[in-house]
C-alpha positions as semicolon CSV with decimal commas, in nm:
position;residue;x (nm);y (nm);z (nm)
1;D;-1,412;-0,191;-4,610
2;I;-1,707;-0,424;-4,659
3;K;-1,982;-0,267;-4,685
4;E;-1,832;-0,136;-4,987
5;D;-1,767;-0,473;-5,116
6;L;-2,136;-0,555;-5,024
7;K;-2,242;-0,262;-5,240
8;E;-2,022;-0,440;-5,514
9;V;-2,204;-0,794;-5,484
10;R;-2,540;-0,624;-5,526
11;K;-2,476;-0,469;-5,800
12;R;-2,288;-0,749;-5,996
13;L;-2,574;-0,919;-5,849
14;S;-2,876;-0,722;-6,055
15;E;-2,652;-0,668;-6,352
16;S;-2,663;-1,063;-6,418
17;H;-3,042;-1,107;-6,371
18;V;-3,105;-1,198;-6,013
19;Q;-3,408;-1,041;-5,838
20;V;-3,218;-0,853;-5,515
21;S;-3,378;-0,483;-5,464
22;G;-3,668;-0,662;-5,295
23;R;-3,465;-0,880;-5,062
24;Y;-3,176;-0,717;-5,016
25;H;-3,244;-0,423;-4,718
26;V;-3,034;-0,169;-4,647
27;L;-3,116;0,144;-4,353
28;P;-3,347;0,236;-4,277
29;K;-3,531;-0,149;-4,314
30;R;-3,486;-0,350;-4,013
31;L;-3,484;-0,694;-4,004
32;E;-3,710;-0,692;-3,646
33;D;-3,993;-0,484;-3,873
34;D;-4,068;-0,785;-4,030
35;Y;-3,896;-1,100;-3,808
36;A;-3,959;-1,155;-3,483
37;L;-3,592;-1,325;-3,278
38;T;-3,613;-1,585;-3,041
39;P;-3,347;-1,746;-2,897
40;T;-3,304;-2,047;-3,015
41;E;-2,998;-2,161;-3,214
42;L;-3,090;-2,363;-3,481
43;G;-2,709;-2,512;-3,534
44;S;-2,366;-2,298;-3,574
45;G;-2,073;-2,308;-3,812
46;F;-1,731;-2,122;-3,903
47;N;-1,932;-1,785;-3,949
48;G;-2,161;-1,826;-3,640
49;S;-2,430;-1,923;-3,499
50;V;-2,806;-1,970;-3,688
51;L;-3,127;-1,822;-3,467
52;L;-3,488;-1,933;-3,516
53;A;-3,727;-1,640;-3,606
54;R;-4,070;-1,581;-3,727
55;C;-4,260;-1,347;-4,005
56;R;-4,431;-1,112;-3,827
57;V;-4,735;-1,115;-4,117
58;S;-4,719;-1,488;-4,173
59;G;-4,524;-1,671;-3,883
60;E;-4,369;-1,865;-4,063
61;K;-4,046;-1,993;-3,933
62;V;-3,724;-1,863;-4,070
63;A;-3,346;-1,933;-3,984
64;V;-3,153;-1,616;-3,925
65;K;-2,749;-1,622;-3,966
66;P;-2,561;-1,274;-3,817
67;F;-2,245;-1,166;-3,986
68;K;-2,075;-0,894;-3,773
69;L;-1,907;-0,611;-3,961
70;F;-1,660;-0,446;-3,824
71;G;-1,301;-0,582;-3,653
72;I;-1,362;-0,914;-3,876
73;A;-1,001;-1,054;-4,054
74;P;-0,914;-0,994;-4,403
75;A;-1,048;-1,377;-4,430
76;Q;-1,331;-1,403;-4,266
77;R;-1,452;-1,052;-4,501
78;R;-1,413;-1,286;-4,789
79;L;-1,598;-1,587;-4,695
80;L;-1,893;-1,330;-4,592
81;R;-1,900;-1,142;-4,887
82;N;-1,881;-1,517;-5,108
83;E;-2,181;-1,650;-4,873
84;A;-2,406;-1,331;-4,940
85;E;-2,336;-1,314;-5,308
86;I;-2,363;-1,714;-5,389
87;F;-2,680;-1,762;-5,138
88;L;-2,843;-1,487;-5,318
89;S;-2,804;-1,643;-5,654
90;M;-2,931;-1,940;-5,576
91;D;-3,292;-2,099;-5,685
92;Y;-3,327;-2,461;-5,694
93;P;-3,577;-2,698;-5,519
94;Q;-3,267;-2,905;-5,401
95;V;-3,080;-2,571;-5,268
96;A;-3,227;-2,393;-4,917
97;R;-3,394;-2,088;-4,991
98;L;-3,234;-1,712;-4,891
99;K;-3,554;-1,569;-4,825
100;D;-3,431;-1,176;-4,742
101;V;-3,065;-0,946;-4,627
102;Y;-3,080;-0,694;-4,401
103;Q;-2,748;-0,486;-4,336
104;D;-2,741;-0,205;-4,055
105;E;-2,445;0,002;-3,947
106;M;-2,360;-0,353;-3,707
107;E;-2,439;-0,660;-3,879
108;L;-2,541;-0,846;-4,171
109;R;-2,812;-1,078;-4,151
110;L;-2,954;-1,339;-4,422
111;V;-3,267;-1,447;-4,347
112;S;-3,349;-1,802;-4,508
113;E;-3,598;-2,085;-4,491
114;C;-3,615;-2,278;-4,202
115;L;-3,554;-2,680;-4,255
116;D;-3,657;-2,848;-3,946
117;G;-3,602;-3,236;-4,075
118;G;-3,272;-3,229;-3,979
119;E;-2,959;-3,311;-4,128
120;L;-2,894;-3,605;-4,321
121;F;-2,586;-3,701;-4,072
122;D;-2,792;-3,760;-3,817
123;R;-3,086;-3,913;-3,980
124;L;-2,847;-4,165;-4,081
125;A;-2,662;-4,212;-3,744
126;T;-3,020;-4,248;-3,599
127;R;-3,139;-4,543;-3,847
128;R;-2,768;-4,707;-3,901
129;T;-2,889;-4,786;-4,261
130;F;-3,083;-4,664;-4,496
131;T;-3,293;-4,860;-4,753
132;E;-3,182;-4,932;-5,117
133;R;-3,498;-4,663;-5,203
134;D;-3,375;-4,393;-4,918
135;A;-3,051;-4,459;-5,006
136;A;-3,128;-4,403;-5,397
137;S;-3,301;-4,075;-5,311
138;A;-3,084;-3,858;-5,102
139;A;-2,763;-3,959;-5,320
140;Y;-2,967;-3,851;-5,630
141;Q;-3,077;-3,567;-5,489
142;M;-2,696;-3,480;-5,322
143;L;-2,662;-3,485;-5,709
144;L;-2,923;-3,287;-5,821
145;A;-2,762;-3,039;-5,581
146;V;-2,414;-3,049;-5,672
147;N;-2,487;-3,029;-6,021
148;Y;-2,725;-2,684;-6,045
149;V;-2,429;-2,530;-5,826
150;H;-2,152;-2,623;-6,070
151;G;-2,368;-2,536;-6,311
152;K;-2,347;-2,194;-6,193
153;G;-2,019;-2,144;-6,211
154;V;-1,985;-2,234;-5,816
155;V;-1,741;-2,475;-5,618
156;H;-1,921;-2,542;-5,248
157;R;-1,600;-2,656;-5,073
158;D;-1,783;-2,839;-4,741
159;I;-2,001;-3,075;-4,855
160;K;-2,071;-3,349;-4,628
161;L;-2,381;-3,539;-4,456
162;E;-2,401;-3,214;-4,240
163;N;-2,485;-2,943;-4,462
164;F;-2,800;-3,138;-4,600
165;L;-3,120;-3,095;-4,435
166;F;-3,446;-3,257;-4,486
167;D;-3,688;-3,017;-4,511
168;K;-3,940;-3,176;-4,272
169;K;-3,933;-3,405;-4,013
170;D;-4,003;-3,727;-4,153
171;G;-3,987;-3,611;-4,490
172;D;-3,726;-3,725;-4,789
173;H;-3,662;-3,380;-4,969
174;L;-3,339;-3,257;-4,900
175;K;-3,145;-2,936;-4,973
176;L;-2,782;-2,800;-4,961
177;I;-2,708;-2,521;-4,699
178;D;-2,410;-2,318;-4,604
179;F;-2,188;-2,180;-4,854
180;G;-1,925;-1,977;-4,643
181;F;-1,619;-2,164;-4,873
182;S;-1,810;-2,180;-5,186
183;R;-1,614;-1,986;-5,447
184;N;-1,696;-1,872;-5,793
185;G;-1,511;-2,008;-6,047
186;P;-1,609;-2,028;-6,451
187;R;-1,867;-2,166;-6,548
188;A;-1,954;-2,539;-6,652
189;Q;-1,878;-2,546;-6,986
190;S;-2,121;-2,750;-7,259
191;S;-1,998;-2,873;-7,564
192;S;-2,332;-2,827;-7,788
193;A;-2,451;-2,473;-7,775
194;P;-2,660;-2,332;-7,458
195;G;-2,985;-2,299;-7,638
196;N;-2,937;-2,722;-7,712
197;D;-2,865;-2,712;-7,363
198;C;-3,185;-2,506;-7,300
199;E;-3,417;-2,711;-7,455
200;R;-3,253;-3,072;-7,328
201;A;-3,325;-2,905;-6,958
202;K;-3,660;-2,813;-7,101
203;A;-3,734;-3,138;-7,183
204;S;-3,681;-3,317;-6,924
205;G;-3,925;-3,084;-6,692
206;N;-4,169;-3,192;-6,958
207;E;-4,091;-3,556;-6,859
208;A;-4,091;-3,552;-6,506
209;V;-4,432;-3,378;-6,536
210;S;-4,547;-3,671;-6,740
211;K;-4,455;-3,908;-6,494
212;A;-4,595;-3,621;-6,194
213;D;-4,245;-3,562;-6,061
214;F;-4,329;-3,232;-6,024
215;E;-4,052;-3,154;-5,747
216;A;-3,770;-3,277;-6,049
217;A;-3,940;-3,066;-6,305
218;E;-3,940;-2,783;-6,120
219;G;-3,542;-2,802;-6,097
220;H;-3,466;-2,914;-6,506
221;Y;-3,726;-2,598;-6,578
222;S;-3,543;-2,386;-6,316
223;H;-3,165;-2,524;-6,443
224;A;-3,289;-2,431;-6,821
225;L;-3,364;-2,082;-6,645
226;E;-3,010;-2,038;-6,545
227;L;-2,923;-2,150;-6,944
228;L;-3,113;-1,847;-7,054
229;D;-2,881;-1,641;-6,905
230;S;-2,541;-1,813;-7,007
231;E;-2,287;-1,656;-7,248
232;G;-2,370;-1,673;-7,614
233;F;-2,744;-1,710;-7,620
234;A;-2,911;-1,595;-7,904
235;A;-3,070;-1,286;-7,711
236;E;-3,351;-1,224;-7,943
237;Q;-3,479;-1,587;-7,851
238;N;-3,480;-1,566;-7,479
239;P;-3,882;-1,392;-7,419
240;L;-4,105;-1,630;-7,553
241;L;-3,891;-1,950;-7,461
242;R;-3,844;-1,735;-7,110
243;A;-4,208;-1,713;-7,035
244;T;-4,287;-2,083;-7,177
245;L;-4,069;-2,190;-6,875
246;L;-4,168;-1,935;-6,646
247;C;-4,510;-2,000;-6,692
248;N;-4,432;-2,383;-6,703
249;R;-4,257;-2,393;-6,341
250;A;-4,534;-2,194;-6,207
251;H;-4,733;-2,524;-6,309
252;V;-4,527;-2,737;-6,094
253;R;-4,532;-2,511;-5,836
254;Q;-4,863;-2,513;-5,835
255;Q;-4,865;-2,883;-5,774
256;R;-4,610;-2,863;-5,499
257;G;-4,869;-2,626;-5,336
258;H;-4,629;-2,358;-5,327
259;W;-4,855;-2,087;-5,457
260;R;-4,675;-1,732;-5,351
261;R;-4,419;-1,894;-5,589
262;A;-4,636;-1,943;-5,861
263;V;-4,791;-1,597;-5,862
264;E;-4,429;-1,463;-5,875
265;D;-4,361;-1,685;-6,237
266;A;-4,722;-1,683;-6,374
267;T;-4,633;-1,210;-6,303
268;A;-4,246;-1,274;-6,496
269;A;-4,411;-1,501;-6,787
270;L;-4,652;-1,206;-6,868
271;A;-4,362;-0,947;-6,842
272;Q;-4,163;-1,129;-7,079
273;L;-4,477;-1,171;-7,360
274;N;-4,508;-0,792;-7,560
275;P;-4,921;-0,689;-7,537
276;T;-4,921;-0,621;-7,911
277;D;-4,836;-0,939;-8,033
278;S;-5,150;-1,118;-8,186
279;S;-4,943;-1,408;-8,272
280;A;-5,087;-1,738;-8,164
281;P;-4,764;-1,860;-7,935
282;S;-4,818;-1,565;-7,769
283;Q;-5,190;-1,553;-7,704
284;K;-5,170;-1,884;-7,599
285;L;-4,922;-1,830;-7,370
286;R;-5,064;-1,498;-7,227
287;V;-5,345;-1,766;-7,148
288;K;-5,190;-2,024;-6,966
289;A;-4,999;-1,711;-6,713
290;L;-5,346;-1,569;-6,662
291;Y;-5,531;-1,890;-6,571
292;R;-5,249;-2,036;-6,359
293;R;-5,204;-1,741;-6,125
294;G;-5,568;-1,688;-6,104
295;L;-5,574;-2,018;-5,971
296;A;-5,274;-1,954;-5,705
297;L;-5,434;-1,653;-5,653
298;E;-5,765;-1,789;-5,559
299;Q;-5,560;-2,070;-5,300
300;L;-5,425;-1,758;-5,158
301;G;-5,779;-1,607;-5,096
302;Q;-5,747;-1,313;-5,335
303;K;-6,057;-1,364;-5,508
304;L;-6,080;-1,030;-5,714
305;R;-5,784;-1,026;-5,864
306;A;-5,777;-1,405;-5,905
307;F;-6,190;-1,313;-6,108
308;G;-5,975;-1,074;-6,298
309;D;-5,714;-1,257;-6,427
310;L;-5,968;-1,564;-6,539
311;N;-6,212;-1,256;-6,676
312;L;-5,857;-1,151;-6,908
313;A;-5,764;-1,531;-6,974
314;L;-6,099;-1,602;-7,112
315;K;-6,148;-1,275;-7,351
316;L;-5,835;-1,453;-7,530
317;A;-5,992;-1,801;-7,485
318;P;-6,337;-1,775;-7,454
319;T;-6,460;-2,172;-7,476
320;N;-6,195;-2,336;-7,252
321;E;-6,368;-2,501;-7,030
322;G;-6,086;-2,462;-6,768
323;I;-6,096;-2,136;-6,742
324;L;-6,493;-2,106;-6,751
325;V;-6,528;-2,348;-6,487
326;A;-6,240;-2,179;-6,227
327;A;-6,437;-1,820;-6,296
328;R;-6,763;-1,972;-6,220
329;R;-6,623;-2,145;-5,904
330;I;-6,488;-1,848;-5,772
331;K;-6,813;-1,641;-5,815
332;E;-7,023;-1,904;-5,646
333;V;-6,802;-1,901;-5,338
334;T;-6,761;-1,514;-5,353
335;P;-7,004;-1,346;-5,131
336;S;-7,307;-1,147;-5,279
337;G;-7,269;-0,818;-5,434
338;V;-6,892;-0,835;-5,457
339;L;-6,849;-0,954;-5,792
340;D;-7,231;-0,824;-5,902
341;G;-7,230;-0,545;-6,100
342;K;-6,877;-0,656;-6,258
343;P;-6,918;-0,999;-6,440
344;C;-6,580;-0,907;-6,669
345;A;-6,263;-0,910;-6,508
346;V;-6,227;-0,678;-6,163
347;S;-5,860;-0,554;-6,233
348;W;-5,755;-0,528;-6,595
349;E;-5,357;-0,459;-6,671
350;P;-5,338;-0,150;-6,785
351;E;-5,095;-0,275;-7,058
352;H;-5,457;-0,498;-7,220
353;P;-5,648;-0,237;-7,351
354;Y;-6,019;-0,265;-7,470
355;C;-6,050;-0,434;-7,826
356;T;-6,440;-0,391;-7,891
357;K;-6,387;-0,521;-8,250
358;D;-6,292;-0,868;-8,144
359;V;-6,626;-0,903;-7,904
360;L;-6,868;-0,763;-8,153
361;R;-6,688;-1,003;-8,421
362;I;-6,730;-1,314;-8,099
363;A;-7,131;-1,157;-8,033
364;D;-7,199;-1,157;-8,380
365;S;-7,061;-1,543;-8,424
366;D;-7,322;-1,833;-8,392
367;R;-7,024;-2,072;-8,258
368;F;-7,133;-1,974;-7,895
369;P;-7,503;-2,094;-7,823
370;G;-7,628;-1,957;-7,524
371;R;-7,445;-1,594;-7,541
372;L;-7,625;-1,283;-7,472
373;R;-7,528;-0,913;-7,527
374;G;-7,509;-0,695;-7,281
375;F;-7,322;-0,401;-7,088
376;T;-7,103;-0,358;-6,815
377;P;-7,325;-0,090;-6,574
378;L;-7,045;0,133;-6,551
379;D;-6,986;0,163;-6,921
380;S;-7,094;0,097;-7,299
381;N;-6,793;-0,119;-7,358
382;P;-7,013;-0,475;-7,505
383;V;-6,997;-0,781;-7,270
384;V;-7,047;-1,159;-7,396
385;K;-7,207;-1,369;-7,165
386;F;-7,212;-1,688;-7,175
387;A;-7,475;-1,948;-7,022
388;N;-7,301;-1,960;-6,693
389;G;-7,285;-1,622;-6,579
390;I;-6,932;-1,567;-6,682
391;G;-6,929;-1,236;-6,895
392;V;-6,609;-1,160;-7,162
393;A;-6,557;-0,796;-7,193
394;A;-6,416;-0,625;-7,491
């Protein structure tokens, strides 16, 4: 039964660390609750037509690919199972992103990002020739996508110009689509230890950041995170390294304007860190993750949450000028009264208890000129307030 097959798909993906629970929806949740379908056909393939839809909340355009769940031949059933499982497990800049999956009694529908730039085939047919630079860029991105897919042990089996789409008109960012013919196979083997491959991918990401090539950096960090799940990697090394990679990817996603995904990465990085670990590497990563999540939340208009994250970061790094400037900026643009009376964080995370003795030690130090000892109006926990008006709560 195809529904039992799909149930097994969800179980396998959950066990392999792929975030499925918030993206795979079953009844009573329906696609129409979240998206407004249109009759506009974006394309068609072996598995059916692809329709245009819009998110009811954000208005974002998406592509919806429907599959019937009854009266289908065994071969089509296998293709459907493969596409659902493999597409859900993909997360890479050069691969189209599957946003949601909806399953009801009659259909399974895949909701992916809408790529408006058209096929690589059509652009080449229109231009007839590419410049050397454009050809090199296209070939490089195609190879990045294929390398990523093969690294996950997947064979696409339908690589062609028609299956590479540009993200927008006149843009040059390519993404691989259509995993209907793909197959799972053995994960690509490396002659070196998984940890070494991961460190190399991390180093490549750092190098790309130094060259301001944030798209390539995101790909390298995503690849490194994939390697962390590979067989044979020491489990005890995962949390701190994973948090570092997530924090780095949050940064490059910020640089690319992908604010929501930056928030997701920074939040995942914080989840990897033990709140009771006071070691310097762990605390430094916590500050970075809070800072980057705060900046991304600010861009999303969530000022209170952003202010809370930045103040929590200041608690750990009270002299960090970048965090101080960001927190001051939010305070200045927030309507009067919203943050008044709460100079410290307004949304504390429960796993971070107050540490009064640490703040008392700061307050008694001569290292911070211009500080003023004060109290919040809500309780008697001490607060160190700096000359710029930003408070650090105990």
